[in-house]
VMD Tcl script that draws the C-alpha trace (Angstrom):
set ca {
  {97.51 48.92 179.49}
  {94.69 46.94 181.08}
  {91.77 45.03 179.57}
  {88.37 46.76 179.54}
  {85.43 44.79 180.90}
  {82.42 45.10 178.59}
  {80.01 44.88 181.53}
  {81.65 47.78 183.33}
  {81.96 49.89 180.18}
  {78.24 49.75 179.32}
  {76.56 49.10 182.67}
  {78.99 50.37 185.30}
  {77.12 52.66 187.69}
  {80.08 54.92 188.41}
  {80.82 55.52 184.73}
  {77.13 56.12 184.00}
  {77.15 58.97 186.52}
  {79.65 60.83 184.32}
  {78.64 63.11 181.47}
  {78.19 61.56 178.00}
  {81.41 63.17 176.77}
  {83.41 61.87 179.73}
  {82.02 58.39 179.05}
  {83.07 58.63 175.39}
  {86.60 59.67 176.38}
  {87.03 57.05 179.11}
  {88.04 53.97 177.01}
  {90.73 55.97 175.19}
  {92.08 57.51 178.38}
  {92.00 54.19 180.20}
  {93.97 52.48 177.42}
  {96.63 55.22 177.59}
  {97.62 53.95 181.05}
  {100.62 51.69 181.59}
  {100.91 48.08 182.75}
  {99.92 49.04 186.31}
  {96.88 51.02 185.04}
  {98.65 54.27 185.96}
  {98.62 57.41 183.89}
  {100.54 60.66 184.20}
  {97.95 63.45 184.25}
  {99.75 65.75 181.85}
  {96.63 66.96 180.08}
  {98.45 68.66 177.19}
  {100.36 65.47 176.32}
  {97.16 63.44 176.63}
  {95.34 65.84 174.30}
  {98.08 65.38 171.70}
  {97.21 61.67 171.52}
  {93.86 62.62 169.95}
  {95.49 64.35 166.97}
  {93.93 61.93 164.47}
  {90.48 63.21 165.49}
  {91.38 66.58 163.95}
  {88.62 69.13 164.52}
  {86.62 66.76 166.73}
  {89.53 66.16 169.13}
  {88.90 67.01 172.80}
  {90.66 70.08 174.14}
  {92.98 70.16 177.14}
  {90.13 71.62 179.17}
  {87.75 68.85 178.06}
  {90.18 66.17 179.20}
  {90.91 67.90 182.52}
  {87.17 68.18 183.20}
  {86.66 64.52 182.35}
  {89.27 63.50 184.92}
  {87.54 65.66 187.52}
  {84.42 63.55 186.96}
  {86.34 60.28 187.06}
  {87.82 61.32 190.38}
  {84.47 62.42 191.81}
  {82.88 59.08 190.90}
  {85.70 56.96 192.32}
  {87.03 55.71 188.97}
  {90.59 56.91 189.51}
  {92.81 57.58 192.53}
  {94.80 60.80 192.00}
  {98.07 61.50 193.81}
  {101.02 63.86 193.42}
  {104.70 62.92 193.12}
  {107.41 65.55 192.68}
  {104.85 68.16 191.72}
  {103.24 66.00 188.99}
  {99.77 64.48 189.22}
  {99.36 60.76 188.56}
  {96.27 58.60 188.46}
  {95.75 54.96 189.41}
  {92.68 53.56 187.65}
  {90.35 51.34 189.65}
  {90.38 47.95 187.93}
  {90.83 44.32 188.86}
  {94.48 43.28 189.02}
  {93.60 40.17 186.99}
  {92.89 42.45 184.03}
  {96.42 43.91 184.05}
  {99.06 42.49 181.74}
  {101.44 40.11 183.49}
  {104.69 41.42 182.00}
  {105.69 44.90 183.17}
  {108.14 47.00 181.17}
  {110.91 49.14 182.61}
  {108.73 52.15 181.84}
  {105.86 50.62 183.83}
  {108.12 49.97 186.80}
  {109.51 53.51 186.73}
  {106.06 55.03 187.25}
  {105.53 56.22 190.85}
  {103.34 54.09 193.11}
  {100.35 55.64 194.89}
  {100.82 56.27 198.64}
  {99.80 52.99 200.28}
  {97.73 54.14 203.26}
  {95.57 56.63 201.34}
  {95.23 54.30 198.36}
  {94.16 51.36 200.52}
  {91.50 53.40 202.33}
  {90.24 54.58 198.93}
  {89.92 50.96 197.74}
  {88.16 49.84 200.92}
  {85.61 52.66 200.56}
  {84.61 51.31 197.16}
  {85.11 47.53 197.43}
  {85.00 46.71 201.13}
  {86.56 43.32 201.95}
  {87.18 42.60 198.27}
  {89.69 45.49 197.96}
  {92.80 43.23 197.56}
  {91.55 42.05 194.16}
  {91.68 45.66 192.93}
  {95.06 46.57 194.42}
  {97.84 46.86 191.84}
  {100.10 44.66 194.00}
  {99.29 40.97 194.46}
  {100.96 40.93 197.89}
  {98.86 43.77 199.25}
  {96.72 41.56 201.50}
  {99.60 39.86 203.28}
  {99.67 39.93 207.08}
  {103.20 41.30 207.03}
  {102.08 44.41 205.20}
  {99.15 44.90 207.58}
  {101.36 44.66 210.66}
  {104.13 46.87 209.37}
  {101.79 49.58 208.11}
  {100.45 50.01 211.64}
  {104.02 50.52 212.87}
  {104.95 53.06 210.21}
  {104.76 56.76 210.84}
  {101.39 58.26 209.86}
  {102.50 61.35 207.95}
  {104.85 60.25 205.21}
  {104.82 62.69 202.25}
  {103.47 61.32 198.99}
  {106.76 62.11 197.30}
  {108.40 59.51 199.55}
  {105.46 57.18 200.08}
  {106.01 53.83 201.75}
  {107.09 50.85 199.68}
  {104.31 48.53 198.58}
  {104.12 44.77 198.29}
  {106.00 42.70 200.82}
  {105.56 45.32 203.49}
  {107.46 48.16 205.04}
  {109.93 46.33 207.22}
  {111.36 47.78 210.40}
  {114.40 45.53 210.70}
  {116.71 47.92 208.83}
  {115.47 51.00 210.62}
  {115.12 50.12 214.31}
  {116.06 53.04 216.45}
  {116.64 55.28 213.45}
  {113.21 55.76 211.96}
  {111.27 54.05 209.24}
  {112.74 50.93 207.66}
  {113.15 50.18 204.00}
  {110.58 48.79 201.58}
  {110.75 45.02 201.10}
  {109.05 44.38 197.78}
  {110.57 46.59 195.10}
  {112.50 48.90 197.41}
  {110.67 51.97 196.24}
  {111.31 53.84 199.46}
  {114.71 54.59 200.90}
  {114.27 54.43 204.64}
  {115.87 56.54 207.33}
  {117.09 53.63 209.42}
  {120.67 52.64 210.17}
  {121.08 50.53 207.04}
  {118.94 52.08 204.27}
  {118.81 50.36 200.92}
  {120.25 52.25 197.91}
  {117.90 54.07 195.60}
  {116.55 51.70 192.98}
  {117.02 52.35 189.23}
  {113.26 52.86 188.89}
  {113.36 55.63 191.54}
  {116.36 57.28 189.99}
  {114.83 57.06 186.53}
  {111.76 58.89 187.81}
  {113.88 61.53 189.52}
  {116.14 62.43 186.62}
  {113.27 62.84 184.14}
  {113.69 59.80 181.91}
  {110.73 60.70 179.69}
  {112.13 64.13 178.84}
  {115.59 62.75 178.04}
  {114.03 59.99 175.95}
  {112.01 62.40 173.80}
  {115.01 64.71 173.28}
  {117.28 61.84 172.27}
  {114.78 60.20 169.94}
  {114.01 63.52 168.22}
  {117.75 64.02 167.65}
  {117.99 60.68 165.79}
  {118.10 61.03 161.97}
  {115.45 58.32 161.46}
  {112.88 60.14 163.59}
  {110.61 62.15 161.30}
  {108.33 63.98 163.76}
  {110.13 67.06 165.15}
  {106.96 68.20 166.97}
  {106.53 64.99 168.97}
  {105.94 65.29 172.71}
  {105.99 61.55 173.30}
  {107.32 58.38 171.65}
  {105.90 54.85 171.27}
  {106.31 52.51 174.22}
  {108.59 50.19 172.22}
  {110.99 53.07 171.63}
  {110.89 54.42 175.19}
  {111.39 50.95 176.69}
  {114.42 50.32 174.48}
  {115.82 53.72 175.44}
  {115.31 53.17 179.17}
  {117.03 49.79 179.00}
  {119.95 51.41 177.17}
  {120.25 54.09 179.85}
  {120.22 51.47 182.62}
  {123.01 49.55 180.88}
  {125.13 52.64 180.18}
  {124.66 53.91 183.75}
  {127.03 51.17 184.93}
  {129.87 53.18 183.36}
  {128.82 56.20 185.45}
  {128.53 54.52 188.84}
  {124.82 54.01 188.36}
  {124.06 57.66 187.54}
  {121.21 57.51 185.03}
  {121.28 61.21 184.21}
  {124.94 61.12 183.17}
  {124.20 58.05 181.07}
  {121.29 59.84 179.39}
  {123.48 62.89 178.67}
  {126.14 60.66 177.15}
  {123.67 58.82 174.89}
  {122.16 62.12 173.74}
  {125.60 63.59 172.98}
  {126.57 60.50 170.97}
  {123.24 60.58 169.11}
  {123.81 64.22 168.19}
  {127.30 63.31 166.92}
  {125.73 60.54 164.83}
  {123.13 62.97 163.45}
  {125.86 65.43 162.44}
  {127.68 62.70 160.52}
  {124.49 61.71 158.70}
  {123.80 65.34 157.84}
  {127.35 65.76 156.54}
  {126.95 62.64 154.38}
  {129.76 60.69 156.04}
  {127.33 58.21 157.63}
  {124.05 56.63 156.61}
  {121.08 56.10 158.90}
  {119.55 52.66 158.56}
  {117.58 50.17 160.65}
  {115.19 51.45 163.32}
  {115.34 53.73 166.33}
  {114.55 50.75 168.58}
  {117.46 48.79 167.08}
  {119.71 51.81 167.59}
  {119.16 51.66 171.35}
  {118.98 47.88 171.73}
  {122.19 47.41 169.73}
  {123.97 50.24 171.57}
  {124.91 51.71 168.18}
  {125.36 55.11 169.82}
  {128.63 53.82 171.30}
  {130.13 53.93 167.80}
  {130.19 57.73 167.94}
  {132.18 60.13 170.08}
  {130.66 63.50 170.98}
  {133.96 65.42 170.95}
  {136.23 63.39 168.66}
  {135.43 63.00 164.99}
  {137.38 59.79 164.30}
  {139.53 57.35 166.23}
  {142.92 58.93 166.88}
  {141.81 62.41 165.89}
  {142.57 65.32 168.15}
  {139.74 67.07 169.96}
  {138.49 70.08 168.04}
  {139.84 73.29 169.50}
  {140.25 75.78 166.65}
  {136.59 75.53 165.64}
  {134.34 75.11 168.65}
  {131.34 72.86 168.11}
  {128.07 73.47 169.84}
  {127.71 71.93 173.27}
  {124.88 69.52 174.06}
  {123.12 72.28 175.98}
  {123.43 74.67 173.03}
  {122.08 72.08 170.59}
  {119.15 71.37 172.89}
  {118.46 75.10 173.17}
  {118.55 75.37 169.37}
  {116.16 72.43 169.00}
  {113.74 73.97 171.50}
  {113.98 77.37 169.75}
  {113.21 75.75 166.39}
  {110.25 73.91 167.89}
  {108.94 77.16 169.34}
  {109.25 78.89 165.94}
  {107.49 75.96 164.27}
  {104.66 76.18 166.79}
  {104.35 79.94 166.25}
  {104.11 79.43 162.47}
  {101.45 76.77 162.97}
  {99.39 79.08 165.20}
  {99.68 81.94 162.70}
  {98.50 79.65 159.91}
  {95.48 78.61 161.98}
  {94.67 82.19 162.98}
  {95.15 83.66 159.49}
  {91.87 85.05 158.06}
  {90.33 83.19 155.16}
  {90.64 85.01 151.83}
  {87.07 86.24 151.02}
  {87.80 86.11 147.28}
  {88.79 82.45 147.22}
  {85.27 81.22 146.37}
  {84.98 83.70 143.49}
  {88.34 82.64 142.12}
  {87.38 78.99 142.32}
  {84.13 79.72 140.46}
  {86.05 81.61 137.79}
  {88.43 78.70 137.28}
  {85.52 76.27 137.10}
  {83.71 78.41 134.53}
  {86.87 78.65 132.45}
  {87.31 74.91 132.45}
  {83.69 74.40 131.40}
  {84.19 76.82 128.51}
  {87.31 74.99 127.34}
  {85.48 71.66 127.47}
  {82.55 73.13 125.51}
  {84.90 74.37 122.78}
  {86.53 70.96 122.55}
  {83.13 69.28 122.20}
  {82.09 71.70 119.41}
  {85.25 70.95 117.48}
  {84.72 67.24 117.92}
  {81.18 67.51 116.49}
  {82.51 69.49 113.51}
  {84.97 66.74 112.68}
}
mol new
graphics top color blue
foreach p $ca { graphics top sphere $p radius 0.5 }
foreach p [lrange $ca 0 end-1] q [lrange $ca 1 end] { graphics top cylinder $p $q radius 0.2 }
display resetview
């Protein structure tokens, strides 16, 4: 997350142009962004973060409308990557936290050309101070951007930072990104896809939530997100385990989930105990102590009695979540019993009568 400037919060002209409700929501929504001040515009997930507000919580439509206003008043740059909207808040880079987590780095960068023009429209010559990348004002980036092709899709936007070099792509197309290698060029010697790119492609957030919810220590089966400390520990575990799968993060995530489900079955059967924390489970690679298909060391794979596959267990979990959600909706939609007030009054009157009898007896004594 980034730091909020008091001056901008109370006196910022762009924020003051928004509706009162959008202004009330803004600090909360801004603080939901990551270390680069980026936020995934999944309005349903964002609305879930306001659960503690209960009846006063904003609806999905309220949040979506607020972001429309933020976009209109140049508070956030919205872009699309792989069919999902993301937003890059407009804030000084000096207000961003210095250390970036693996989760921060896995978030997709805004397309450089469009993003830079957007910054210049608002800040003029001072735009570099508001760019998420400290190297954005380098001459190398300026020169190479002019040489890049003009119509690069946002899903494969040019790398940001040290520039989009042309050395690796002469004669074959666009070169490869220099800074963090976010873009795999089409030149003769393209760089390999970075772990951050692959993590974004294989759906790290979805795998993380599924795996955490399968852990015996996790007590919220309806969760749609997990704390950053948990997700960061999970992502680091996936990156480490991916080395056993030739760098394939998705296979590593599947393996960790299968091992976690095996661990959960042992805890449910009473042959294992769950202790510690979910974060420690991932950081200590405890999942490697469990085999998805083999019960104990030296035991033969189960053949006579077929256990559920990972896909079947996931389907069962999703079905249970759907049933739970249906029960919750029915409970909310159920009509209020019109006789409940009368029954409460009857109980109250009965209690008063009992107390009166007790008092009379006490006086008689």
